[in-house]
N, C-alpha and C positions, 0 to 999 in steps of 0.2 A: 504494499499499499504506500503510495507516494504522499509525502507531506512538504509543506513549506511553512517557514517561519516568517511573519511579518512583524517587525519590532524595530524602532529606531534606536534602541540601545544595544550596542555590541555586546555588553555583558549579559544582558538578558538573552540575546541570540545564543551566546556560548553555553549558557545553563541549559536551554532547551535542547540544543544540539547534543550536549552530553547525555541528557535524559533520553532522547530518541535513540542514540546509539545502543542504549540498553534494551531497547524493544526490538527483537528480530523481525517482527511483522512489518515494520515500518522504515521506509527509506526516505531520508531527507534529500530532496532534489533541489532546494534552493532556499537561501536566505535572503529576504527583502527588507530594505530599511524604511519603506513607505508604501503607501497604497498603490502609487503608479507602477512601482517595481512588480508588486504582487498582481496587478492587473495583467501586465505582460507575461508574468509566469503562468497564470491561469489560461492565457490564450495559447501558450507554446507548449506547456506541459500537461500530462494527465495526472492531475492532482486529486487525491481522495480526501485529504485532510489538511486544514489550514489552521495553525496556531496564530491567533490574531490579537495584537495589542490594540488597545483603544486610543489612548492619547499619543497622536503622532502628528507631525507637521503636515500642513496642506490639507489632509483630509483624514478625519478620525476613523478608527476601525469600524465603528457603528455606522457611520455615513457610507463607508466603502461597502460594507455588506449589504446596504440598501440598494446599491447600484447594480448588484449581481443577479442576473435572471436565474441561473442554475449554479449556486454555490456549492462547493464541496462540504463536507462536514466541518463545522466550525468549533473551535475551542478558544474562548476568549482568554487572553492572559493580560492582566492589568494590575495596577497597584491602587485602583479606585473602586471600592465596592458599590458605590452609588449607581454604577451603570448596569448592575446585575439584572434588574427587572427588564430594562430595555433590551438587553443582550437575549434574554430568553424569549422575549416577544418576536425577536427576529430568528427564532428557531435554533440558536445556538446549542450545541449539545451540552456544553459545560462552561464553567466561568472559574478560572484559576486565579487566586489573588497572589500577587508577589509579596514576599519571596515565596516561590513554589517549592514545596518539598517533593522528593521523589515518590513518596507513597501516594501523595495526592495526585500527582501527574500520572502514575501508573493507573490509578483508578479511572481516571478520565480517558486515557488512551485505550484501556480494555473496553471501555464502553463504546468508544469510537470504532475499534476493530470489529466488535460485534454488529454494529449498526451498518457498517460498510460491507460486511460479508452478507448481511441479510438483503441489503440493496442489490449486491451483485447476484445473488441467488435469484431474486425477484426478476431482475433484467434477463438473465439467462433462461429463466422459465418462459419468459414472453418472447424470446427471440429464437429459442431453439426449434428447429423444425421436427416434426413428428418422425419417429424412426422409419415409419411406413412410408412416408413421403420421400425418403432419400434412398434411391436405388443403388447407391454405391458406385456410380459411374457418371460420366458426362459425355456428350458428343460435342467434337469441335470440327470446324471446317478446315481441311488441309488436302492439298493436292486434288482440288475440285471434287471432294467428297467428304461426308461426314464420318469422322473417325471415332470409335468408341474407346474411351479410356477409363479404366478402373482406377479408383483412388489408390488402392493398394499398390498398384504398379508404378505410381509416380514417386520418383525419388525427390526431385525438386523442379522448380519452374524458374526459368531465367527470362527476364525482360530485355528486349532489344528494339529500342524505339517503339514502332507501332506493332511490333510482333512479339510473340512469346515462344519460347523453347520449352516444351514439356519433355524433361528427361526421364526416361524410364531404364529399367535394367540393362536392356540391350538394344534400345532404339530411342529414337527421339521424334517428336512431332512439332512442327513449326506452323503456327496459326496466326492470322492476322487478328489480333485482339489486344487490349490493354491490360496491364497487370491488375489494375483496379477492378476491371469488369470481371476477370477471372477469379480474383480474390473474393469477390462478392458471391460468386457461384459455388465456390468450394466450401465444404464443412469446416467451420472455425475450429472445431475441437480436433480436427485431424491435420490441418494445414496452418501454418503460421508465416506471416510476412516478417522477415528478418532484415530487409534491406530494400531500398526502392526498386532494386533489380532482381530480388530473389524471394521466392516463396518456398518453404521446405516442407515436406511431409514429416510431421513430428516423430512418427514411428520409424523413420529412417535416420534420425540423427544418432550417431554413434558416440559423439563427444562434443563438448564445447571447449575450445582451446583459445583462451584469451578473447580476442574479438572476432573469432572464426567459428563456424559450425562444421563439424566433420561429418561427411556421409560417404558411402562407398558407391562408386559408379564404375561398372565394367570391372570389378574386382580390385580397384585401386582407391585409395583414400583421396577424397576431393574436399577442399576446404572453401567454404563460402563465407563472405564477410557479413559481420553483423553491423547494421547502421546504428549510430548512436540514438536515433529516435525510436528504435525497436528493441533495443537491448534490454530495457527494464522489463518489458512484457515477456520476453523470452526467459529471462532470468526467473520471473515469477513461476513459470511452468517448470523450470528446472529445479527450483528450490522446493516446490510442493512435493516432488518425488525424489528428494535428496536425503541420503542417509548420513 
């Protein structure tokens, strides 16, 4: 779960960062000194949880939260108890008074983790297709015909301008199609976009080596790059099945 800190005090940022490092389910993706920085972070990153200070220059945390149409889960962090009622009226999950103890921080984050997990499960239930509706294959146009490709035979997919190359164990299929359109058609639980030019069959991943994914193609190891915008989501999948 990705989190950001929004606080104009460097010391307060450091305390929260230290606490976050103790929570394995949460990854700090950015520290922001004001609401404008936070607004850019929310646009560019997939943020699940925001630790938001109230008294900040230019725009208070309360006023900033009012501007957001779809805010992440919010935990207010402030030295001023008189904002508590207004904070909860804005559906903030919790309200931590500075100085924040680790015990109180963990109580709030555990509540946030539970809420985010419930939200994700609800979204997955709404978007997941029924098993009976998924035949386990797709047809793509190639060489003036429609070629049937089973999901299990796909190792990875490589984008090349307006074309994609579907790599299989002993063959490849080149079709006029965008990566985005193909990504939308493939089952998300089986395939993962790891780079703007690569989609990989999760079942075919043999290893993650630094910023590369290792698969086997034609009996040889093949390394595919992991784009920085896709790394966190891929590592979430890896960590859920990590011993």
